[in-house]
N, C-alpha and C positions, 0 to 999 in steps of 0.2 A: 464250851465254845469259844471261839477265838475271837475275841471281837481285837477290829483295830481303829484307825483314820486314818484317810488319803485325803486326796486331792485328785482331783482332772478333768480333764474335759469330756464331753457323750456328744461320742459317735453317731449312735448309732440307741434307736426304742423298737421295741415293736411289744405289742396287748399278748399278754399273757393273761390264761383262765376270766375272769371278770373284773376283775382289780386290777389288776395288777400288770405295770412293764419288766419286760427286761434289757435293762441298760446296758449297751456296751459303753465302758468308762477307757479314756487312754489316763491311766493315773500316775501318782508320780512313783510310789514303793511298788507298785507289781504290773507296771505297765496296759495293755488289752487285757481288763476281764471283765465278762461276762455277770451281770448285779441282777436279781432278784429287785422290784423297788414296790410292796405289799400295799395295798390297800391305795393308790398312788392316783388312781384312777375315777376312784371316787369323789363325790360333789365335793364332801367335805375334808378333804385330804391338804391340810395345809404343806405340803411338799409340791403339791402337785405342779404347780411356777415353776418350781427350781427344776425342775429334772425335762425340761426344752433342749431341744439337739440343738447341740452348738455352747451351749452354757460351761460356763467351767465355776465348780463345784467344789467346797470339802464338803467331807460327809462318814460316814461312821457304821463301818460292816461286822456285822455278826456274821462269819462264817457259817451256811449251813452242810447238808451232807452235798448238794447237788455245789449250790449256788452258794454265798454270800447273798447274806439279806442288805438293806440301804436301813438302819433305821432312823439318824439323824442325816438332816444337808443345808446346807448355809453356803449363798450364792457370792462368791467371789467378780465373774462378768458374767454378763446376762444381755444375749446377741437378739437383737428383738427381729427377727427374720423381715415382719410386715415393714420392716424402715428400708433393706434392702434392695436398690437396683438387679436389674437382668444380672446383669454381670456380677457384680459380690454376690445372688443367692448360686451361680453357677461354679462361681470359686471354692467357698464354703460345702458348696454338698460333693463337687469333687473332693476335694480335701477331703472330708470325713467319705464316702464310700473308700477313697484312696486307705486311711490308716486306715479301717477296719478290713482291708482288705491283706494288705502286703503284712501290719503288725503282728509280732505273733505274741500265743496269748502267755501272759507272766513271765515278761521278761521286761523289768524297767528299763525306759529309754529315757535319762532328766533333764539331758540337754536336749533330746527331740520336741519334747513335752514344752517347752523351755521355747524353743526357736515356733512351733508350734500355736503354743499363744501368743506373740507376737505376730504371727501373721495372720491371727485372727485378728487382730485386732489392727494390721493396719491395713486387711479388706473392709473393717466392719467400719471404718474412720476414711477411707479412702483413697487410704496412700496406697493402695501395692496397683504397680501394676506387672499386665503378663510376664514382663521381663523378671521383676519379683519374685515371681509367685513359680514362676518357670525352675529361677534358681532354687525356690526351697522344696520344690518335687526333690529335685536335681541332687538337693543338697540328703532330700528324705533316703531317695534309696541308693543314695553311696551310704550315708552310714550305718542302713537296713544289710546293705552288702550285697545291694541287686545288680551295681552298677562303677564299674571300674574309671578310673580317670586315665585311661588308653583310650575312653569310651569322648570324654570330656572334647579332648582334644578338636574332634571331628565334630563333633557337635556343637560349639558353640561359632562357627561359620555360617550357620543358616538365620533366621528373624523368630519373633519371643512365638508365634503360630505356629508354623514350623515346629520350630523345639517342643509346643505341646504339645501340638497332635502324635510326635512322636512319640514322646515320652508317655504317655496315654496309651496309645496304643504298646509299648512294651511291657509300662503296667496291665494290661490286658492279658497279655501273651503272658505273662508270669502268673498271674493270679488263674489264668484261663475262665474267666469271668467276663463279661463288657461292665464299662462303666456306662452302668442308666443314668447319670445326674447329664457327662456329655450333651445330653438332647437339649438343655437350656441353655449352650453353645450354638445353635442352631440360629 
């Protein structure tokens, strides 16, 4: 059985069985991957606090047949969702949903992970404005090949709100799914 250590951002989690979570993690060495966190929903689990959304974690994985299984977790950066205002929440949830939908599985993007870490830190510390946020999303789409530099010239002529709406519309068109977190902006 293959075992490896990695670090990454928890983008999404969903319940699996009675006491487990399936975590979608954007990791340094493997890119986006879906991992099983067994027993993490139990009241006695010591790892439960580390599995919160948007936490940056260091973890150990034992590769299974279907999913890798997380065995050890160490928190690097914890985002306290209760301390965020509505705009910060909208920014982080949209970011998480976009990354979950546009990132290919098992393709490492170390530079993109570093930029995401910086962006989430800016949002959490209230240093991110809409222009900075739109720039991050534009860089994300360009790095992944969904956006060309030719489109940047026309794009820069509008304000940040129009740019954000246009980008989110483009992402919805690319992924063929609505961005549910967009409702937080209303």
